[in-house]
PDB file of N, CA, C and O in Angstrom:
ATOM      1  N   MET A   1     212.615  91.418 -51.122  1.00  0.00           N
ATOM      2  CA  MET A   1     212.838  91.130 -52.520  1.00  0.00           C
ATOM      3  C   MET A   1     213.996  91.857 -53.077  1.00  0.00           C
ATOM      4  O   MET A   1     214.104  93.052 -52.800  1.00  0.00           O
ATOM      5  N   TRP A   2     214.855  91.297 -53.809  1.00  0.00           N
ATOM      6  CA  TRP A   2     216.068  92.060 -54.585  1.00  0.00           C
ATOM      7  C   TRP A   2     215.411  92.635 -55.799  1.00  0.00           C
ATOM      8  O   TRP A   2     214.459  92.040 -56.305  1.00  0.00           O
ATOM      9  N   LYS A   3     215.862  93.757 -56.297  1.00  0.00           N
ATOM     10  CA  LYS A   3     215.546  94.484 -57.433  1.00  0.00           C
ATOM     11  C   LYS A   3     216.873  95.039 -57.919  1.00  0.00           C
ATOM     12  O   LYS A   3     217.701  95.510 -57.140  1.00  0.00           O
ATOM     13  N   GLU A   4     217.048  94.968 -59.219  1.00  0.00           N
ATOM     14  CA  GLU A   4     218.165  95.428 -59.838  1.00  0.00           C
ATOM     15  C   GLU A   4     217.701  96.208 -60.977  1.00  0.00           C
ATOM     16  O   GLU A   4     216.629  95.905 -61.500  1.00  0.00           O
ATOM     17  N   GLY A   5     218.465  97.277 -61.459  1.00  0.00           N
ATOM     18  CA  GLY A   5     218.283  98.131 -62.617  1.00  0.00           C
ATOM     19  C   GLY A   5     219.277  99.240 -62.808  1.00  0.00           C
ATOM     20  O   GLY A   5     220.304  99.331 -62.136  1.00  0.00           O
ATOM     21  N   THR A   6     218.953 100.017 -63.683  1.00  0.00           N
ATOM     22  CA  THR A   6     219.775 101.076 -64.087  1.00  0.00           C
ATOM     23  C   THR A   6     218.871 102.365 -64.140  1.00  0.00           C
ATOM     24  O   THR A   6     217.697 102.337 -64.511  1.00  0.00           O
ATOM     25  N   ILE A   7     219.540 103.500 -63.729  1.00  0.00           N
ATOM     26  CA  ILE A   7     218.730 104.897 -63.629  1.00  0.00           C
ATOM     27  C   ILE A   7     219.753 105.670 -64.488  1.00  0.00           C
ATOM     28  O   ILE A   7     220.974 105.555 -64.388  1.00  0.00           O
ATOM     29  N   GLY A   8     219.105 106.457 -65.329  1.00  0.00           N
ATOM     30  CA  GLY A   8     219.851 107.432 -66.187  1.00  0.00           C
ATOM     31  C   GLY A   8     219.767 108.844 -65.461  1.00  0.00           C
ATOM     32  O   GLY A   8     218.667 109.348 -65.237  1.00  0.00           O
ATOM     33  N   ILE A   9     220.833 109.408 -65.133  1.00  0.00           N
ATOM     34  CA  ILE A   9     220.938 110.508 -64.589  1.00  0.00           C
ATOM     35  C   ILE A   9     221.203 111.695 -65.599  1.00  0.00           C
ATOM     36  O   ILE A   9     222.276 111.669 -66.203  1.00  0.00           O
ATOM     37  N   PRO A  10     220.330 112.728 -65.836  1.00  0.00           N
ATOM     38  CA  PRO A  10     220.867 113.699 -66.914  1.00  0.00           C
ATOM     39  C   PRO A  10     221.874 114.427 -66.509  1.00  0.00           C
ATOM     40  O   PRO A  10     222.127 114.682 -65.331  1.00  0.00           O
ATOM     41  N   GLU A  11     222.638 114.877 -67.700  1.00  0.00           N
ATOM     42  CA  GLU A  11     223.735 115.862 -67.521  1.00  0.00           C
ATOM     43  C   GLU A  11     223.472 117.012 -68.352  1.00  0.00           C
ATOM     44  O   GLU A  11     222.571 117.019 -69.191  1.00  0.00           O
ATOM     45  N   GLU A  12     224.301 118.055 -68.116  1.00  0.00           N
ATOM     46  CA  GLU A  12     223.917 119.434 -68.747  1.00  0.00           C
ATOM     47  C   GLU A  12     223.994 119.259 -70.372  1.00  0.00           C
ATOM     48  O   GLU A  12     223.314 119.971 -71.110  1.00  0.00           O
ATOM     49  N   ASN A  13     224.790 118.353 -70.817  1.00  0.00           N
ATOM     50  CA  ASN A  13     225.072 118.332 -72.205  1.00  0.00           C
ATOM     51  C   ASN A  13     223.959 117.446 -72.915  1.00  0.00           C
ATOM     52  O   ASN A  13     224.113 117.114 -74.091  1.00  0.00           O
ATOM     53  N   GLU A  14     222.754 117.038 -72.138  1.00  0.00           N
ATOM     54  CA  GLU A  14     221.731 116.256 -72.863  1.00  0.00           C
ATOM     55  C   GLU A  14     222.235 114.829 -72.836  1.00  0.00           C
ATOM     56  O   GLU A  14     221.643 114.029 -73.561  1.00  0.00           O
ATOM     57  N   LYS A  15     223.011 114.500 -72.274  1.00  0.00           N
ATOM     58  CA  LYS A  15     223.552 113.017 -72.168  1.00  0.00           C
ATOM     59  C   LYS A  15     223.131 112.523 -70.772  1.00  0.00           C
ATOM     60  O   LYS A  15     222.614 113.281 -69.952  1.00  0.00           O
ATOM     61  N   TYR A  16     223.345 111.365 -70.562  1.00  0.00           N
ATOM     62  CA  TYR A  16     222.969 110.622 -69.239  1.00  0.00           C
ATOM     63  C   TYR A  16     224.079 109.752 -68.732  1.00  0.00           C
ATOM     64  O   TYR A  16     224.808 109.069 -69.452  1.00  0.00           O
ATOM     65  N   ARG A  17     224.145 109.847 -67.324  1.00  0.00           N
ATOM     66  CA  ARG A  17     225.173 109.022 -66.598  1.00  0.00           C
ATOM     67  C   ARG A  17     224.268 107.795 -66.031  1.00  0.00           C
ATOM     68  O   ARG A  17     223.148 107.900 -65.531  1.00  0.00           O
ATOM     69  N   ALA A  18     224.971 106.688 -66.217  1.00  0.00           N
ATOM     70  CA  ALA A  18     224.114 105.520 -65.840  1.00  0.00           C
ATOM     71  C   ALA A  18     224.482 105.060 -64.503  1.00  0.00           C
ATOM     72  O   ALA A  18     225.652 104.759 -64.265  1.00  0.00           O
ATOM     73  N   VAL A  19     223.609 104.988 -63.652  1.00  0.00           N
ATOM     74  CA  VAL A  19     223.825 104.528 -62.239  1.00  0.00           C
ATOM     75  C   VAL A  19     223.097 103.119 -61.925  1.00  0.00           C
ATOM     76  O   VAL A  19     221.879 103.006 -61.793  1.00  0.00           O
ATOM     77  N   HIS A  20     223.930 102.177 -61.838  1.00  0.00           N
ATOM     78  CA  HIS A  20     223.252 100.813 -61.603  1.00  0.00           C
ATOM     79  C   HIS A  20     223.010 100.593 -60.202  1.00  0.00           C
ATOM     80  O   HIS A  20     223.833 101.006 -59.384  1.00  0.00           O
ATOM     81  N   TYR A  21     221.934  99.965 -59.824  1.00  0.00           N
ATOM     82  CA  TYR A  21     221.577  99.714 -58.464  1.00  0.00           C
ATOM     83  C   TYR A  21     220.994  98.312 -58.302  1.00  0.00           C
ATOM     84  O   TYR A  21     220.497  97.567 -59.146  1.00  0.00           O
ATOM     85  N   TRP A  22     221.208  98.137 -56.863  1.00  0.00           N
ATOM     86  CA  TRP A  22     220.669  96.674 -56.363  1.00  0.00           C
ATOM     87  C   TRP A  22     220.034  97.209 -55.030  1.00  0.00           C
ATOM     88  O   TRP A  22     220.609  97.957 -54.239  1.00  0.00           O
ATOM     89  N   ILE A  23     218.814  96.734 -54.906  1.00  0.00           N
ATOM     90  CA  ILE A  23     218.171  97.121 -53.605  1.00  0.00           C
ATOM     91  C   ILE A  23     217.282  95.917 -53.018  1.00  0.00           C
ATOM     92  O   ILE A  23     216.750  95.104 -53.774  1.00  0.00           O
ATOM     93  N   LYS A  24     217.164  95.859 -51.702  1.00  0.00           N
ATOM     94  CA  LYS A  24     216.494  94.793 -51.066  1.00  0.00           C
ATOM     95  C   LYS A  24     215.150  95.545 -50.534  1.00  0.00           C
ATOM     96  O   LYS A  24     215.292  96.384 -49.644  1.00  0.00           O
ATOM     97  N   VAL A  25     213.986  95.303 -50.994  1.00  0.00           N
ATOM     98  CA  VAL A  25     212.731  96.003 -50.466  1.00  0.00           C
ATOM     99  C   VAL A  25     211.815  95.132 -49.721  1.00  0.00           C
ATOM    100  O   VAL A  25     211.480  94.066 -50.236  1.00  0.00           O
ATOM    101  N   TYR A  26     211.402  95.448 -48.640  1.00  0.00           N
ATOM    102  CA  TYR A  26     210.444  94.645 -47.866  1.00  0.00           C
ATOM    103  C   TYR A  26     209.102  95.170 -47.981  1.00  0.00           C
ATOM    104  O   TYR A  26     208.935  96.322 -48.384  1.00  0.00           O
ATOM    105  N   GLU A  27     208.036  94.355 -47.631  1.00  0.00           N
ATOM    106  CA  GLU A  27     206.671  94.777 -47.830  1.00  0.00           C
ATOM    107  C   GLU A  27     206.347  95.895 -46.854  1.00  0.00           C
ATOM    108  O   GLU A  27     205.554  96.787 -47.152  1.00  0.00           O
ATOM    109  N   GLU A  28     206.977  95.834 -45.676  1.00  0.00           N
ATOM    110  CA  GLU A  28     206.707  96.838 -44.554  1.00  0.00           C
ATOM    111  C   GLU A  28     207.838  97.617 -44.380  1.00  0.00           C
ATOM    112  O   GLU A  28     208.923  97.115 -44.674  1.00  0.00           O
ATOM    113  N   PRO A  29     207.779  98.971 -43.874  1.00  0.00           N
ATOM    114  CA  PRO A  29     208.718  99.652 -43.507  1.00  0.00           C
ATOM    115  C   PRO A  29     209.499  99.232 -42.154  1.00  0.00           C
ATOM    116  O   PRO A  29     208.965  98.531 -41.295  1.00  0.00           O
ATOM    117  N   SER A  30     210.684  99.681 -42.061  1.00  0.00           N
ATOM    118  CA  SER A  30     211.419  99.240 -40.647  1.00  0.00           C
ATOM    119  C   SER A  30     212.170 100.514 -40.270  1.00  0.00           C
ATOM    120  O   SER A  30     213.050 101.080 -40.918  1.00  0.00           O
ATOM    121  N   GLU A  31     211.608 100.873 -39.010  1.00  0.00           N
ATOM    122  CA  GLU A  31     212.319 102.024 -38.376  1.00  0.00           C
ATOM    123  C   GLU A  31     213.639 101.680 -37.897  1.00  0.00           C
ATOM    124  O   GLU A  31     214.419 102.615 -37.720  1.00  0.00           O
ATOM    125  N   GLU A  32     214.085 100.319 -37.620  1.00  0.00           N
ATOM    126  CA  GLU A  32     215.332  99.883 -37.278  1.00  0.00           C
ATOM    127  C   GLU A  32     216.247  99.716 -38.527  1.00  0.00           C
ATOM    128  O   GLU A  32     217.396 100.157 -38.500  1.00  0.00           O
ATOM    129  N   TYR A  33     215.815  99.171 -39.466  1.00  0.00           N
ATOM    130  CA  TYR A  33     216.734  98.753 -40.615  1.00  0.00           C
ATOM    131  C   TYR A  33     216.475  99.437 -41.929  1.00  0.00           C
ATOM    132  O   TYR A  33     217.335  99.301 -42.799  1.00  0.00           O
ATOM    133  N   GLY A  34     215.446 100.127 -42.177  1.00  0.00           N
ATOM    134  CA  GLY A  34     215.157 100.751 -43.313  1.00  0.00           C
ATOM    135  C   GLY A  34     215.707 102.125 -43.666  1.00  0.00           C
ATOM    136  O   GLY A  34     215.675 102.925 -42.731  1.00  0.00           O
ATOM    137  N   ILE A  35     216.221 102.583 -44.849  1.00  0.00           N
ATOM    138  CA  ILE A  35     216.653 103.931 -44.986  1.00  0.00           C
ATOM    139  C   ILE A  35     215.511 104.830 -44.656  1.00  0.00           C
ATOM    140  O   ILE A  35     214.377 104.641 -45.097  1.00  0.00           O
ATOM    141  N   ASN A  36     215.812 105.725 -43.938  1.00  0.00           N
ATOM    142  CA  ASN A  36     214.751 106.734 -43.373  1.00  0.00           C
ATOM    143  C   ASN A  36     213.480 106.041 -42.959  1.00  0.00           C
ATOM    144  O   ASN A  36     212.359 106.444 -43.268  1.00  0.00           O
ATOM    145  N   GLY A  37     213.769 104.817 -42.138  1.00  0.00           N
ATOM    146  CA  GLY A  37     212.516 104.104 -41.669  1.00  0.00           C
ATOM    147  C   GLY A  37     211.631 103.472 -42.778  1.00  0.00           C
ATOM    148  O   GLY A  37     210.485 103.080 -42.558  1.00  0.00           O
ATOM    149  N   GLY A  38     212.204 103.406 -43.899  1.00  0.00           N
ATOM    150  CA  GLY A  38     211.363 102.910 -44.968  1.00  0.00           C
ATOM    151  C   GLY A  38     211.582 101.401 -45.196  1.00  0.00           C
ATOM    152  O   GLY A  38     212.059 100.661 -44.336  1.00  0.00           O
ATOM    153  N   LYS A  39     211.196 101.004 -46.424  1.00  0.00           N
ATOM    154  CA  LYS A  39     211.120  99.554 -46.932  1.00  0.00           C
ATOM    155  C   LYS A  39     212.455  99.056 -47.468  1.00  0.00           C
ATOM    156  O   LYS A  39     212.675  97.857 -47.638  1.00  0.00           O
ATOM    157  N   ILE A  40     213.315  99.991 -47.723  1.00  0.00           N
ATOM    158  CA  ILE A  40     214.762  99.648 -48.340  1.00  0.00           C
ATOM    159  C   ILE A  40     215.555  99.364 -47.350  1.00  0.00           C
ATOM    160  O   ILE A  40     215.732 100.242 -46.506  1.00  0.00           O
ATOM    161  N   SER A  41     216.194  98.143 -47.212  1.00  0.00           N
ATOM    162  CA  SER A  41     217.072  97.762 -46.111  1.00  0.00           C
ATOM    163  C   SER A  41     218.452  97.628 -46.560  1.00  0.00           C
ATOM    164  O   SER A  41     219.401  97.653 -45.775  1.00  0.00           O
ATOM    165  N   LYS A  42     218.589  97.458 -48.061  1.00  0.00           N
ATOM    166  CA  LYS A  42     220.021  97.237 -48.562  1.00  0.00           C
ATOM    167  C   LYS A  42     219.982  97.848 -49.740  1.00  0.00           C
ATOM    168  O   LYS A  42     219.059  97.665 -50.533  1.00  0.00           O
ATOM    169  N   LEU A  43     221.111  98.736 -49.994  1.00  0.00           N
ATOM    170  CA  LEU A  43     221.014  99.389 -51.428  1.00  0.00           C
ATOM    171  C   LEU A  43     222.583  99.431 -51.842  1.00  0.00           C
ATOM    172  O   LEU A  43     223.484  99.634 -51.029  1.00  0.00           O
ATOM    173  N   SER A  44     222.760  99.222 -53.141  1.00  0.00           N
ATOM    174  CA  SER A  44     224.180  99.560 -53.543  1.00  0.00           C
ATOM    175  C   SER A  44     224.085 100.237 -55.040  1.00  0.00           C
ATOM    176  O   SER A  44     223.326  99.842 -55.925  1.00  0.00           O
ATOM    177  N   LEU A  45     224.920 101.232 -55.135  1.00  0.00           N
ATOM    178  CA  LEU A  45     224.798 101.994 -56.310  1.00  0.00           C
ATOM    179  C   LEU A  45     226.367 102.180 -56.877  1.00  0.00           C
ATOM    180  O   LEU A  45     227.342 102.376 -56.150  1.00  0.00           O
ATOM    181  N   LYS A  46     226.387 102.087 -58.146  1.00  0.00           N
ATOM    182  CA  LYS A  46     227.475 101.738 -58.888  1.00  0.00           C
ATOM    183  C   LYS A  46     227.639 102.634 -60.086  1.00  0.00           C
ATOM    184  O   LYS A  46     226.732 102.569 -60.916  1.00  0.00           O
ATOM    185  N   MET A  47     228.696 103.509 -60.339  1.00  0.00           N
ATOM    186  CA  MET A  47     228.755 104.355 -61.488  1.00  0.00           C
ATOM    187  C   MET A  47     230.285 104.240 -62.146  1.00  0.00           C
ATOM    188  O   MET A  47     231.291 104.385 -61.452  1.00  0.00           O
ATOM    189  N   ASP A  48     230.321 103.998 -63.381  1.00  0.00           N
ATOM    190  CA  ASP A  48     231.706 103.913 -64.107  1.00  0.00           C
ATOM    191  C   ASP A  48     232.551 102.884 -63.379  1.00  0.00           C
ATOM    192  O   ASP A  48     233.772 103.041 -63.353  1.00  0.00           O
ATOM    193  N   GLY A  49     231.948 101.778 -62.748  1.00  0.00           N
ATOM    194  CA  GLY A  49     232.826 100.868 -62.174  1.00  0.00           C
ATOM    195  C   GLY A  49     233.077 101.118 -60.878  1.00  0.00           C
ATOM    196  O   GLY A  49     233.698 100.227 -60.298  1.00  0.00           O
ATOM    197  N   GLU A  50     232.715 102.270 -60.115  1.00  0.00           N
ATOM    198  CA  GLU A  50     232.945 102.729 -58.709  1.00  0.00           C
ATOM    199  C   GLU A  50     231.747 102.488 -57.841  1.00  0.00           C
ATOM    200  O   GLU A  50     230.640 102.579 -58.370  1.00  0.00           O
ATOM    201  N   TRP A  51     231.839 102.203 -56.610  1.00  0.00           N
ATOM    202  CA  TRP A  51     230.796 102.301 -55.709  1.00  0.00           C
ATOM    203  C   TRP A  51     230.408 103.692 -55.378  1.00  0.00           C
ATOM    204  O   TRP A  51     231.282 104.442 -54.943  1.00  0.00           O
ATOM    205  N   ILE A  52     229.188 104.124 -55.535  1.00  0.00           N
ATOM    206  CA  ILE A  52     229.032 105.636 -55.055  1.00  0.00           C
ATOM    207  C   ILE A  52     227.990 105.594 -53.907  1.00  0.00           C
ATOM    208  O   ILE A  52     227.585 106.665 -53.455  1.00  0.00           O
ATOM    209  N   ALA A  53     227.542 104.442 -53.419  1.00  0.00           N
ATOM    210  CA  ALA A  53     226.714 104.628 -52.184  1.00  0.00           C
ATOM    211  C   ALA A  53     226.546 103.042 -51.653  1.00  0.00           C
ATOM    212  O   ALA A  53     226.591 102.153 -52.503  1.00  0.00           O
ATOM    213  N   ASN A  54     226.380 102.742 -50.434  1.00  0.00           N
ATOM    214  CA  ASN A  54     226.127 101.433 -50.029  1.00  0.00           C
ATOM    215  C   ASN A  54     225.475 101.538 -48.700  1.00  0.00           C
ATOM    216  O   ASN A  54     225.956 102.121 -47.729  1.00  0.00           O
ATOM    217  N   TYR A  55     224.440 100.976 -48.743  1.00  0.00           N
ATOM    218  CA  TYR A  55     223.664 100.890 -47.348  1.00  0.00           C
ATOM    219  C   TYR A  55     223.162  99.390 -46.972  1.00  0.00           C
ATOM    220  O   TYR A  55     222.307  98.828 -47.655  1.00  0.00           O
ATOM    221  N   ASP A  56     223.714  98.833 -45.923  1.00  0.00           N
ATOM    222  CA  ASP A  56     223.323  97.466 -45.430  1.00  0.00           C
ATOM    223  C   ASP A  56     222.779  97.590 -43.991  1.00  0.00           C
ATOM    224  O   ASP A  56     223.457  97.209 -43.037  1.00  0.00           O
ATOM    225  N   ARG A  57     221.640  98.085 -43.852  1.00  0.00           N
ATOM    226  CA  ARG A  57     220.845  98.224 -42.564  1.00  0.00           C
ATOM    227  C   ARG A  57     221.806  99.407 -41.763  1.00  0.00           C
ATOM    228  O   ARG A  57     221.874  99.479 -40.536  1.00  0.00           O
ATOM    229  N   GLY A  58     222.363 100.104 -42.490  1.00  0.00           N
ATOM    230  CA  GLY A  58     223.288 101.378 -41.981  1.00  0.00           C
ATOM    231  C   GLY A  58     224.122 101.823 -43.356  1.00  0.00           C
ATOM    232  O   GLY A  58     224.308 101.115 -44.346  1.00  0.00           O
ATOM    233  N   TRP A  59     224.487 102.939 -43.180  1.00  0.00           N
ATOM    234  CA  TRP A  59     225.584 103.539 -44.213  1.00  0.00           C
ATOM    235  C   TRP A  59     226.995 102.987 -44.271  1.00  0.00           C
ATOM    236  O   TRP A  59     227.803 103.357 -43.420  1.00  0.00           O
ATOM    237  N   ASP A  60     227.332 102.162 -45.177  1.00  0.00           N
ATOM    238  CA  ASP A  60     228.705 101.942 -45.335  1.00  0.00           C
ATOM    239  C   ASP A  60     229.366 102.914 -46.148  1.00  0.00           C
ATOM    240  O   ASP A  60     230.517 103.265 -45.888  1.00  0.00           O
ATOM    241  N   ILE A  61     228.680 103.403 -47.173  1.00  0.00           N
ATOM    242  CA  ILE A  61     229.255 104.442 -48.042  1.00  0.00           C
ATOM    243  C   ILE A  61     228.098 105.399 -48.269  1.00  0.00           C
ATOM    244  O   ILE A  61     227.107 105.027 -48.898  1.00  0.00           O
ATOM    245  N   LYS A  62     228.204 106.622 -47.772  1.00  0.00           N
ATOM    246  CA  LYS A  62     227.132 107.469 -47.993  1.00  0.00           C
ATOM    247  C   LYS A  62     227.278 108.061 -49.453  1.00  0.00           C
ATOM    248  O   LYS A  62     228.363 108.087 -50.034  1.00  0.00           O
ATOM    249  N   PRO A  63     226.134 108.520 -49.985  1.00  0.00           N
ATOM    250  CA  PRO A  63     226.320 108.990 -51.331  1.00  0.00           C
ATOM    251  C   PRO A  63     227.327 109.926 -51.592  1.00  0.00           C
ATOM    252  O   PRO A  63     227.388 110.959 -50.924  1.00  0.00           O
ATOM    253  N   THR A  64     228.310 109.626 -52.695  1.00  0.00           N
ATOM    254  CA  THR A  64     229.548 110.429 -52.836  1.00  0.00           C
ATOM    255  C   THR A  64     229.321 111.393 -53.882  1.00  0.00           C
ATOM    256  O   THR A  64     230.267 112.116 -54.196  1.00  0.00           O
ATOM    257  N   CYS A  65     228.262 111.513 -54.448  1.00  0.00           N
ATOM    258  CA  CYS A  65     228.053 112.566 -55.533  1.00  0.00           C
ATOM    259  C   CYS A  65     226.869 112.854 -55.902  1.00  0.00           C
ATOM    260  O   CYS A  65     225.940 112.141 -55.522  1.00  0.00           O
ATOM    261  N   LYS A  66     226.654 113.914 -56.690  1.00  0.00           N
ATOM    262  CA  LYS A  66     225.080 114.362 -57.065  1.00  0.00           C
ATOM    263  C   LYS A  66     224.368 113.185 -57.609  1.00  0.00           C
ATOM    264  O   LYS A  66     223.208 112.990 -57.246  1.00  0.00           O
ATOM    265  N   GLU A  67     224.969 112.341 -58.482  1.00  0.00           N
ATOM    266  CA  GLU A  67     224.332 111.303 -59.246  1.00  0.00           C
ATOM    267  C   GLU A  67     223.881 110.316 -58.347  1.00  0.00           C
ATOM    268  O   GLU A  67     222.848 109.702 -58.616  1.00  0.00           O
ATOM    269  N   ALA A  68     224.565 110.058 -57.229  1.00  0.00           N
ATOM    270  CA  ALA A  68     224.254 109.077 -56.301  1.00  0.00           C
ATOM    271  C   ALA A  68     223.103 109.547 -55.494  1.00  0.00           C
ATOM    272  O   ALA A  68     222.200 108.775 -55.174  1.00  0.00           O
ATOM    273  N   GLU A  69     223.119 110.886 -55.135  1.00  0.00           N
ATOM    274  CA  GLU A  69     222.073 111.483 -54.280  1.00  0.00           C
ATOM    275  C   GLU A  69     220.704 111.472 -55.100  1.00  0.00           C
ATOM    276  O   GLU A  69     219.645 111.165 -54.553  1.00  0.00           O
ATOM    277  N   LEU A  70     220.786 111.813 -56.396  1.00  0.00           N
ATOM    278  CA  LEU A  70     219.627 111.806 -57.265  1.00  0.00           C
ATOM    279  C   LEU A  70     219.110 110.333 -57.583  1.00  0.00           C
ATOM    280  O   LEU A  70     217.908 110.160 -57.786  1.00  0.00           O
ATOM    281  N   ALA A  71     219.924 109.371 -57.624  1.00  0.00           N
ATOM    282  CA  ALA A  71     219.414 107.943 -57.748  1.00  0.00           C
ATOM    283  C   ALA A  71     218.711 107.422 -56.414  1.00  0.00           C
ATOM    284  O   ALA A  71     217.692 106.731 -56.421  1.00  0.00           O
ATOM    285  N   LEU A  72     219.309 107.794 -55.402  1.00  0.00           N
ATOM    286  CA  LEU A  72     218.911 107.446 -54.026  1.00  0.00           C
ATOM    287  C   LEU A  72     217.315 108.178 -53.880  1.00  0.00           C
ATOM    288  O   LEU A  72     216.356 107.539 -53.449  1.00  0.00           O
ATOM    289  N   CYS A  73     217.234 109.497 -54.280  1.00  0.00           N
ATOM    290  CA  CYS A  73     215.867 110.124 -54.127  1.00  0.00           C
ATOM    291  C   CYS A  73     214.894 109.447 -54.910  1.00  0.00           C
ATOM    292  O   CYS A  73     213.745 109.288 -54.497  1.00  0.00           O
ATOM    293  N   ILE A  74     215.331 108.990 -56.152  1.00  0.00           N
ATOM    294  CA  ILE A  74     214.340 108.289 -57.230  1.00  0.00           C
ATOM    295  C   ILE A  74     213.942 106.819 -56.419  1.00  0.00           C
ATOM    296  O   ILE A  74     212.774 106.488 -56.216  1.00  0.00           O
ATOM    297  N   LEU A  75     214.954 106.125 -56.059  1.00  0.00           N
ATOM    298  CA  LEU A  75     214.499 104.981 -55.642  1.00  0.00           C
ATOM    299  C   LEU A  75     213.681 104.980 -54.203  1.00  0.00           C
ATOM    300  O   LEU A  75     212.815 104.159 -53.903  1.00  0.00           O
ATOM    301  N   LEU A  76     214.063 105.890 -53.516  1.00  0.00           N
ATOM    302  CA  LEU A  76     213.198 106.323 -52.135  1.00  0.00           C
ATOM    303  C   LEU A  76     211.826 106.572 -52.614  1.00  0.00           C
ATOM    304  O   LEU A  76     210.940 105.928 -52.052  1.00  0.00           O
ATOM    305  N   THR A  77     211.512 107.336 -53.491  1.00  0.00           N
ATOM    306  CA  THR A  77     210.142 107.740 -53.984  1.00  0.00           C
ATOM    307  C   THR A  77     209.402 106.517 -54.606  1.00  0.00           C
ATOM    308  O   THR A  77     208.202 106.340 -54.397  1.00  0.00           O
ATOM    309  N   GLU A  78     210.080 105.757 -55.304  1.00  0.00           N
ATOM    310  CA  GLU A  78     209.430 104.703 -55.771  1.00  0.00           C
ATOM    311  C   GLU A  78     209.287 103.357 -54.943  1.00  0.00           C
ATOM    312  O   GLU A  78     208.440 102.517 -55.247  1.00  0.00           O
ATOM    313  N   HIS A  79     210.047 103.219 -54.019  1.00  0.00           N
ATOM    314  CA  HIS A  79     209.788 101.956 -53.276  1.00  0.00           C
ATOM    315  C   HIS A  79     209.559 102.152 -51.803  1.00  0.00           C
ATOM    316  O   HIS A  79     209.304 101.178 -51.095  1.00  0.00           O
ATOM    317  N   ASN A  80     209.640 103.375 -51.308  1.00  0.00           N
ATOM    318  CA  ASN A  80     209.366 103.680 -49.764  1.00  0.00           C
ATOM    319  C   ASN A  80     207.759 103.854 -49.659  1.00  0.00           C
ATOM    320  O   ASN A  80     207.234 104.101 -48.574  1.00  0.00           O
TER     321      ASN A  80
END
């Protein structure tokens, strides 16, 4: 199932950076295709018009910044 949304990543000045995400989540984990052997087999993260991470059964773009890493952690916690 495809899911889409936005995650607000807090900054030091009490503002937020918007990270938009698209993920494909399966009901069962996949050691072969899922991120860390989990249920997310496809993931795209975009911030300020730039791709900051992309996973399509393997990393095309590994997380490029702390915002991407935090968004990935949140999505893995919620969906794996």
